[in-house]
C-alpha positions in Angstrom: 14.0 -27.4 25.0 10.8 -26.0 22.6 11.1 -28.1 20.1 11.6 -31.3 22.4 8.8 -30.5 24.4 6.4 -30.0 21.3 8.1 -33.6 20.1 6.4 -35.4 23.0 2.8 -33.4 22.7 -0.1 -35.7 21.2 -0.4 -35.2 17.4 -4.0 -34.2 17.7 -2.7 -31.4 20.7 -0.2 -29.8 18.2 -2.8 -29.6 15.6 -4.8 -27.5 18.2 -2.3 -25.3 19.1 -1.1 -24.6 15.4 -4.8 -23.8 14.7 -4.6 -21.1 17.7 -1.2 -19.7 17.2 -1.0 -19.4 13.4 -1.6 -16.2 12.1 -5.3 -15.7 10.3 -4.2 -15.5 6.3 -6.4 -13.7 3.8 -6.4 -15.1 0.4 -6.1 -12.8 -2.4 -8.9 -11.8 -4.5 -9.0 -11.3 -7.9 -11.9 -9.6 -9.4 -12.5 -7.3 -12.4 -12.2 -3.6 -12.1 -15.7 -2.9 -12.6 -16.7 -5.2 -10.1 -13.9 -3.9 -8.0 -15.2 -0.2 -8.2 -19.1 -1.4 -7.7 -17.9 -3.0 -4.7 -16.6 0.3 -3.1 -18.8 1.7 -0.1 -19.7 5.5 -0.9 -19.9 8.1 1.9 -19.3 11.8 2.0 -15.4 12.3 3.1 -14.8 14.5 6.0 -11.3 16.1 6.8 -12.0 17.5 10.1 -9.5 16.8 12.6 -6.8 15.3 10.0 -3.2 15.8 10.9 -0.2 14.0 9.4 1.2 13.0 12.3 -1.8 10.6 12.9 -0.2 8.5 11.0 3.3 7.5 12.1 5.5 6.9 9.5 8.5 5.5 8.5 8.5 3.3 11.4 11.3 0.2 11.7 9.9 -1.6 8.7 8.8 -5.3 8.3 12.2 -6.1 9.6 13.4 -4.3 12.6 16.7 -6.1 12.6 17.8 -4.5 9.4 18.6 -1.4 10.7 16.3 0.0 7.8 13.0 2.2 7.7 9.5 1.4 5.8 11.0 3.8 3.3 14.5 1.9 2.8 12.9 -1.0 2.9 10.6 -0.5 0.2 13.6 1.5 -1.4 15.1 -2.0 -1.8 12.4 -3.7 -2.8 11.6 -1.9 -5.5 14.8 -1.6 -6.9 15.6 -2.9 -10.1 18.9 -2.7 -9.9 20.0 -3.0 -6.3 21.7 -0.5 -4.1 24.3 -0.6 -1.6 23.4 -0.7 1.9 25.9 0.8 4.3 25.8 1.6 8.2 22.5 3.0 9.3 21.0 1.6 6.2 22.3 4.6 4.0 21.4 3.5 0.5 24.1 4.4 -2.5 23.9 3.8 -6.2 20.9 2.0 -7.7 18.4 2.0 -10.3 14.7 2.2 -9.7 11.6 2.9 -12.6 9.0 5.6 -11.8 5.8 4.0 -13.2 4.0 7.0 -12.8 6.4 8.8 -15.3 8.0 6.7 -16.7 11.4 8.0 -15.3 14.6 6.2 -14.5 15.8 7.2 -11.3 19.7 6.7 -10.3 19.8 8.3 -6.8 17.6 7.5 -3.9 16.9 10.9 -2.7 15.6 11.5 -5.8 12.6 9.3 -5.0 9.1 9.6 -2.4 7.3 6.2 -1.6 3.9 7.4 -2.5 1.2 6.1 -0.6 -1.3 4.9 -3.1 -4.4 6.4 -1.2 -2.8 9.3 0.5 -2.8 9.8 4.1 -5.4 12.7 4.1 -7.4 11.1 1.6 -7.7 7.3 4.0 -8.4 9.9 6.5 -11.6 11.3 5.0 -12.0 8.2 3.7 -12.5 6.4 7.0 -9.3 6.3 8.7 -10.0 9.4 11.1 -11.9 6.4 13.2 -9.2 4.1 13.7 -6.9 3.5 16.4 -3.4 5.2 16.2 -2.1 1.2 15.9 -4.0 0.8 12.7 -3.4 4.1 11.0 0.5 3.2 11.8 0.0 -0.2 10.0 -1.7 1.6 7.3 1.5 3.9 6.6 3.8 1.3 6.9 2.0 -1.3 4.5 4.2 -3.6 3.1 1.9 -6.5 3.3 0.5 -5.2 -0.8 2.4 -4.4 -3.5 0.4 -1.3 -4.3 0.3 0.0 -1.1 3.2 1.9 -1.2 5.1 2.9 -4.6 8.6 4.4 -4.9 8.0 7.1 -7.9 9.6 10.3 -8.7 9.7 13.3 -6.2 8.2 15.4 -8.5 5.2 13.1 -9.7 4.8 12.1 -6.0 4.1 16.3 -5.4 2.0 16.5 -8.2 -0.5 13.9 -6.8 0.1 15.3 -3.2 -3.3 13.9 -1.8 -6.1 14.0 -4.6 -7.9 11.5 -5.9 -8.5 10.1 -9.6 -10.8 12.5 -9.5 -8.1 15.1 -9.3 -4.9 13.9 -10.5 -3.9 10.7 -12.6 -0.3 9.9 -13.4 1.1 11.4 -16.7 1.9 8.4 -18.6 -1.8 7.6 -19.7 -0.8 4.1 -20.7 -0.8 3.4 -17.2 -3.8 4.6 -16.3 -5.7 1.3 -15.6 -3.0 -0.1 -13.5 -3.5 2.8 -11.7 -7.1 2.8 -10.8 -6.7 -1.0 -10.2 -4.1 -0.4 -7.8 -5.6 2.4 -6.0 -8.8 0.5 -6.2 -7.1 -2.6 -4.5 -5.5 0.0 -1.7 -9.2 1.1 -0.9 -10.6 -2.6 -0.4 -7.7 -3.8 1.1 -8.5 -1.3 4.2 -12.1 -1.0 3.6 -11.8 2.5 2.7 -14.6 4.8 1.6 -15.1 6.9 -1.9 -17.0 10.1 -2.6 -19.3 10.6 -5.7 -16.8 12.3 -7.9 -14.5 10.0 -6.7 -16.8 7.1 -7.8 -17.4 8.8 -11.3 -14.0 8.7 -12.1 -13.3 5.0 -11.2 -16.3 3.9 -13.3 -15.1 5.8 -16.3 -11.8 4.3 -15.9 -13.2 0.7 -15.5 -14.9 1.3 -18.7 -11.8 2.0 -20.2 -9.9 -0.7 -19.3 -12.4 -3.7 -19.7 -9.7 -6.5 -19.2 -8.2 -5.1 -16.1 -8.2 -7.1 -12.8 -8.1 -5.9 -9.4 -6.2 -8.2 -6.7 -6.2 -7.4 -3.0 -6.2 -8.7 0.1 -7.7 -7.9 3.2 -5.6 -6.0 5.8 -5.4 -7.6 9.0 
């Protein structure tokens, strides 16, 4: 019925409807790492009032009908060899590559889903002023590959809530990638950086002259 009704509408009106009902799309930006770092706003960080519960996670994910949480949807998406998905989205088998520490993982239970910019760091950098709904969207963001990363529990817990001035992946040859993905996540969500974080990212950009940053602004 809905299709038949639409077919009967004038073409001009259909055009108007498509413009008013289509979701807003943000074009991907690709810029050098040094330029991306320079575009991040500087601000003093504050953790006043922070609780992890301020960021609802893991929710029902991008596809609530699949019965999987965001965590499991990320695990399925990032698997090198796909796991079997059982009732209630129980995952068995599968293989993953933890890029932080260059480690192959063969059990989903051995993985954490890392927020590229940790929840506490996001709070410090602007998320304290967000609505609960926007913090939930941030905590479950699958709209950019770098936002949520499946890595070994060991490396994720070593990182904790530290920024690049305090922690970098143990595998040296991924530092350029990590700096780019951290910067992309901050740009995507319009988060600030503090002075020590800026200095660390500036040095990383100088060491990674060919590294680019790809990001889209979160809606």
